[in-house]
C-alpha atoms as an extended CHARMM CRD file, in Angstrom:
* protein
*
       113  EXT
         1         1  MET       CA             20.4120000000      -77.5070000000      -18.7330000000  PROA      1               0.0000000000
         2         2  GLY       CA             22.9140000000      -75.0860000000      -20.2610000000  PROA      2               0.0000000000
         3         3  LEU       CA             24.4970000000      -72.0830000000      -18.6170000000  PROA      3               0.0000000000
         4         4  ILE       CA             22.1720000000      -69.6030000000      -20.3020000000  PROA      4               0.0000000000
         5         5  GLN       CA             19.0950000000      -71.6320000000      -19.3940000000  PROA      5               0.0000000000
         6         6  ILE       CA             20.1870000000      -71.6410000000      -15.7550000000  PROA      6               0.0000000000
         7         7  ALA       CA             20.5270000000      -67.8650000000      -15.7980000000  PROA      7               0.0000000000
         8         8  GLU       CA             17.2320000000      -67.3910000000      -17.5890000000  PROA      8               0.0000000000
         9         9  ALA       CA             15.4720000000      -69.6890000000      -15.1470000000  PROA      9               0.0000000000
        10        10  GLY       CA             16.4880000000      -67.1720000000      -12.4880000000  PROA      10              0.0000000000
        11        11  LEU       CA             18.0560000000      -69.6320000000      -10.1090000000  PROA      11              0.0000000000
        12        12  GLU       CA             19.0450000000      -67.9960000000       -6.8920000000  PROA      12              0.0000000000
        13        13  TRP       CA             22.6360000000      -67.6880000000       -5.8800000000  PROA      13              0.0000000000
        14        14  ARG       CA             23.2590000000      -67.6570000000       -2.1850000000  PROA      14              0.0000000000
        15        15  LYS       CA             26.1300000000      -65.4720000000       -1.0890000000  PROA      15              0.0000000000
        16        16  GLY       CA             26.7040000000      -64.5630000000        2.4800000000  PROA      16              0.0000000000
        17        17  GLY       CA             23.3020000000      -65.9110000000        3.4850000000  PROA      17              0.0000000000
        18        18  HSD       CA             21.4400000000      -63.4500000000        1.2850000000  PROA      18              0.0000000000
        19        19  GLY       CA             19.4850000000      -64.6490000000       -1.7140000000  PROA      19              0.0000000000
        20        20  ALA       CA             20.6210000000      -62.8380000000       -4.8380000000  PROA      20              0.0000000000
        21        21  ARG       CA             19.6450000000      -63.4170000000       -8.4130000000  PROA      21              0.0000000000
        22        22  MET       CA             22.7330000000      -64.2390000000      -10.4720000000  PROA      22              0.0000000000
        23        23  THR       CA             22.8190000000      -62.5550000000      -13.8680000000  PROA      23              0.0000000000
        24        24  THR       CA             23.9660000000      -64.2840000000      -17.0230000000  PROA      24              0.0000000000
        25        25  GLU       CA             27.1090000000      -62.1590000000      -16.9260000000  PROA      25              0.0000000000
        26        26  GLN       CA             27.8770000000      -63.2620000000      -13.3710000000  PROA      26              0.0000000000
        27        27  LEU       CA             27.2680000000      -66.9120000000      -14.2270000000  PROA      27              0.0000000000
        28        28  LEU       CA             29.5400000000      -66.7220000000      -17.2560000000  PROA      28              0.0000000000
        29        29  LEU       CA             32.2560000000      -64.9680000000      -15.2660000000  PROA      29              0.0000000000
        30        30  GLU       CA             32.0490000000      -67.5130000000      -12.4580000000  PROA      30              0.0000000000
        31        31  LYS       CA             32.2680000000      -70.4350000000      -14.9050000000  PROA      31              0.0000000000
        32        32  TRP       CA             35.0980000000      -68.7540000000      -16.8380000000  PROA      32              0.0000000000
        33        33  ARG       CA             37.1110000000      -68.2160000000      -13.6440000000  PROA      33              0.0000000000
        34        34  SER       CA             36.8090000000      -71.9100000000      -12.8020000000  PROA      34              0.0000000000
        35        35  LEU       CA             38.4240000000      -72.9030000000      -16.1250000000  PROA      35              0.0000000000
        36        36  PRO       CA             42.1400000000      -73.5540000000      -16.6010000000  PROA      36              0.0000000000
        37        37  ARG       CA             44.0310000000      -70.7110000000      -18.3400000000  PROA      37              0.0000000000
        38        38  GLU       CA             44.1630000000      -72.5610000000      -21.6540000000  PROA      38              0.0000000000
        39        39  LYS       CA             40.3760000000      -72.9890000000      -21.6710000000  PROA      39              0.0000000000
        40        40  GLN       CA             39.8900000000      -69.3600000000      -20.6270000000  PROA      40              0.0000000000
        41        41  GLN       CA             41.8900000000      -68.2970000000      -23.6940000000  PROA      41              0.0000000000
        42        42  GLN       CA             39.7530000000      -70.5280000000      -25.9140000000  PROA      42              0.0000000000
        43        43  VAL       CA             36.6160000000      -68.8670000000      -24.5390000000  PROA      43              0.0000000000
        44        44  LEU       CA             38.1050000000      -65.4160000000      -25.1770000000  PROA      44              0.0000000000
        45        45  ASP       CA             39.0070000000      -66.4110000000      -28.7360000000  PROA      45              0.0000000000
        46        46  LEU       CA             35.4630000000      -67.6340000000      -29.3090000000  PROA      46              0.0000000000
        47        47  VAL       CA             33.9740000000      -64.4060000000      -27.9650000000  PROA      47              0.0000000000
        48        48  GLU       CA             36.3000000000      -62.3930000000      -30.2200000000  PROA      48              0.0000000000
        49        49  THR       CA             35.0600000000      -64.4310000000      -33.1690000000  PROA      49              0.0000000000
        50        50  PHE       CA             31.4540000000      -63.6160000000      -32.2650000000  PROA      50              0.0000000000
        51        51  CYS       CA             32.2690000000      -59.9150000000      -31.8610000000  PROA      51              0.0000000000
        52        52  GLY       CA             33.9700000000      -59.8830000000      -35.2340000000  PROA      52              0.0000000000
        53        53  GLU       CA             30.9160000000      -61.4820000000      -36.8460000000  PROA      53              0.0000000000
        54        54  GLN       CA             28.6860000000      -58.7380000000      -35.4630000000  PROA      54              0.0000000000
        55        55  LYS       CA             30.9550000000      -55.9760000000      -36.7500000000  PROA      55              0.0000000000
        56        56  SER       CA             31.2400000000      -57.3530000000      -40.2670000000  PROA      56              0.0000000000
        57        57  GLN       CA             27.6030000000      -57.8030000000      -41.1910000000  PROA      57              0.0000000000
        58        58  ASP       CA             28.5810000000      -56.6920000000      -44.7110000000  PROA      58              0.0000000000
        59        59  PRO       CA             31.3970000000      -58.9780000000      -45.8720000000  PROA      59              0.0000000000
        60        60  VAL       CA             31.9300000000      -56.8630000000      -48.9970000000  PROA      60              0.0000000000
        61        61  ALA       CA             32.7890000000      -53.7930000000      -46.9020000000  PROA      61              0.0000000000
        62        62  SER       CA             36.0940000000      -55.3030000000      -45.7610000000  PROA      62              0.0000000000
        63        63  TYR       CA             36.9200000000      -56.8540000000      -49.1490000000  PROA      63              0.0000000000
        64        64  THR       CA             39.6330000000      -55.1630000000      -51.2250000000  PROA      64              0.0000000000
        65        65  PRO       CA             39.2350000000      -55.8640000000      -54.9550000000  PROA      65              0.0000000000
        66        66  LYS       CA             42.3930000000      -56.7800000000      -56.8260000000  PROA      66              0.0000000000
        67        67  THR       CA             41.3730000000      -55.6040000000      -60.3000000000  PROA      67              0.0000000000
        68        68  LEU       CA             40.2200000000      -52.3170000000      -61.7800000000  PROA      68              0.0000000000
        69        69  LEU       CA             36.8690000000      -53.9020000000      -62.6780000000  PROA      69              0.0000000000
        70        70  GLY       CA             36.4370000000      -55.1750000000      -59.1240000000  PROA      70              0.0000000000
        71        71  ARG       CA             37.1900000000      -51.7220000000      -57.6930000000  PROA      71              0.0000000000
        72        72  ARG       CA             34.7060000000      -50.1070000000      -60.0880000000  PROA      72              0.0000000000
        73        73  LEU       CA             31.9900000000      -52.6380000000      -59.2250000000  PROA      73              0.0000000000
        74        74  LYS       CA             32.5610000000      -52.0230000000      -55.5180000000  PROA      74              0.0000000000
        75        75  GLU       CA             32.2620000000      -48.2520000000      -56.1240000000  PROA      75              0.0000000000
        76        76  ILE       CA             28.9900000000      -48.7690000000      -57.9980000000  PROA      76              0.0000000000
        77        77  ARG       CA             27.6940000000      -50.9480000000      -55.1610000000  PROA      77              0.0000000000
        78        78  ALA       CA             28.5810000000      -48.2310000000      -52.6370000000  PROA      78              0.0000000000
        79        79  GLU       CA             26.7720000000      -45.6130000000      -54.7450000000  PROA      79              0.0000000000
        80        80  ILE       CA             23.6540000000      -47.7870000000      -54.8940000000  PROA      80              0.0000000000
        81        81  LEU       CA             23.7060000000      -48.3450000000      -51.1250000000  PROA      81              0.0000000000
        82        82  ALA       CA             24.2470000000      -44.6090000000      -50.4990000000  PROA      82              0.0000000000
        83        83  SER       CA             21.2310000000      -43.7830000000      -52.6760000000  PROA      83              0.0000000000
        84        84  GLY       CA             18.9990000000      -45.9470000000      -50.4940000000  PROA      84              0.0000000000
        85        85  GLU       CA             18.1380000000      -48.2180000000      -53.4050000000  PROA      85              0.0000000000
        86        86  PRO       CA             18.0800000000      -51.8780000000      -52.3310000000  PROA      86              0.0000000000
        87        87  LEU       CA             20.5400000000      -54.2690000000      -53.9050000000  PROA      87              0.0000000000
        88        88  LEU       CA             19.0050000000      -56.8110000000      -56.2700000000  PROA      88              0.0000000000
        89        89  ASP       CA             19.1140000000      -60.5480000000      -55.6840000000  PROA      89              0.0000000000
        90        90  TRP       CA             19.4490000000      -62.9310000000      -58.6440000000  PROA      90              0.0000000000
        91        91  GLU       CA             15.6930000000      -62.8900000000      -59.2400000000  PROA      91              0.0000000000
        92        92  GLY       CA             15.6810000000      -59.0790000000      -59.2880000000  PROA      92              0.0000000000
        93        93  ILE       CA             18.6350000000      -59.0070000000      -61.6840000000  PROA      93              0.0000000000
        94        94  GLU       CA             16.8860000000      -61.3930000000      -64.0780000000  PROA      94              0.0000000000
        95        95  ARG       CA             13.6690000000      -59.3520000000      -63.8650000000  PROA      95              0.0000000000
        96        96  GLU       CA             15.4640000000      -56.0550000000      -64.5710000000  PROA      96              0.0000000000
        97        97  LYS       CA             17.4380000000      -57.6160000000      -67.4030000000  PROA      97              0.0000000000
        98        98  ALA       CA             14.2230000000      -58.9280000000      -68.9890000000  PROA      98              0.0000000000
        99        99  GLU       CA             12.4880000000      -55.5490000000      -68.5410000000  PROA      99              0.0000000000
       100       100  ARG       CA             15.3500000000      -53.7180000000      -70.2450000000  PROA      100             0.0000000000
       101       101  ARG       CA             15.2960000000      -56.1790000000      -73.1280000000  PROA      101             0.0000000000
       102       102  GLY       CA             11.5160000000      -55.8740000000      -73.5140000000  PROA      102             0.0000000000
       103       103  GLY       CA             10.7580000000      -59.4160000000      -72.4720000000  PROA      103             0.0000000000
       104       104  TYR       CA              9.3060000000      -59.0530000000      -68.9880000000  PROA      104             0.0000000000
       105       105  GLN       CA              5.7090000000      -60.3330000000      -68.8710000000  PROA      105             0.0000000000
       106       106  GLY       CA              5.1060000000      -60.2870000000      -65.1140000000  PROA      106             0.0000000000
       107       107  HSD       CA              7.1210000000      -63.4270000000      -64.4330000000  PROA      107             0.0000000000
       108       108  ILE       CA             10.7520000000      -64.3800000000      -64.6410000000  PROA      108             0.0000000000
       109       109  ILE       CA             11.9260000000      -65.7460000000      -67.9390000000  PROA      109             0.0000000000
       110       110  GLN       CA             13.4730000000      -69.1560000000      -67.3870000000  PROA      110             0.0000000000
       111       111  SER       CA             16.9920000000      -69.5280000000      -68.6640000000  PROA      111             0.0000000000
       112       112  SER       CA             17.7280000000      -72.4400000000      -70.9690000000  PROA      112             0.0000000000
       113       113  ILE       CA             21.0460000000      -73.0410000000      -69.2020000000  PROA      113             0.0000000000
C-alpha cells in the first residue's frame, strides 16, 4: 500500500496516547524527514517539476518564436484565444479549409497523401 493510500485509508496515528488522524501532508512530511538529505533534495526536485507542469498548461505561452512568421502566428493565436473562439484541431482545420474551397459535404475530405 502506497503512502497516499495509507493516508486515504485514514489510519490512525498515535501520538502521546491520543488517537489522531494523520493527514496526507503530515504523512509526506514524516516520510520526507526520515530520508537522507540527498533523497530529500530529489523529492523537492520532483515536486518542483510537478509544480512547473501545473503552471505551464499552455506550452506555447512560454515559447519564444525565432522568426517573424513564428511571432506573427503566435500573435494570431493569442488574438483567437482572446476572442473566445476555440482553437481548431487538425480535423477542424481540414473542415474549414474544405468549406472555404467549396468542397465540404458534411464529412472530411480524405487527403490523397
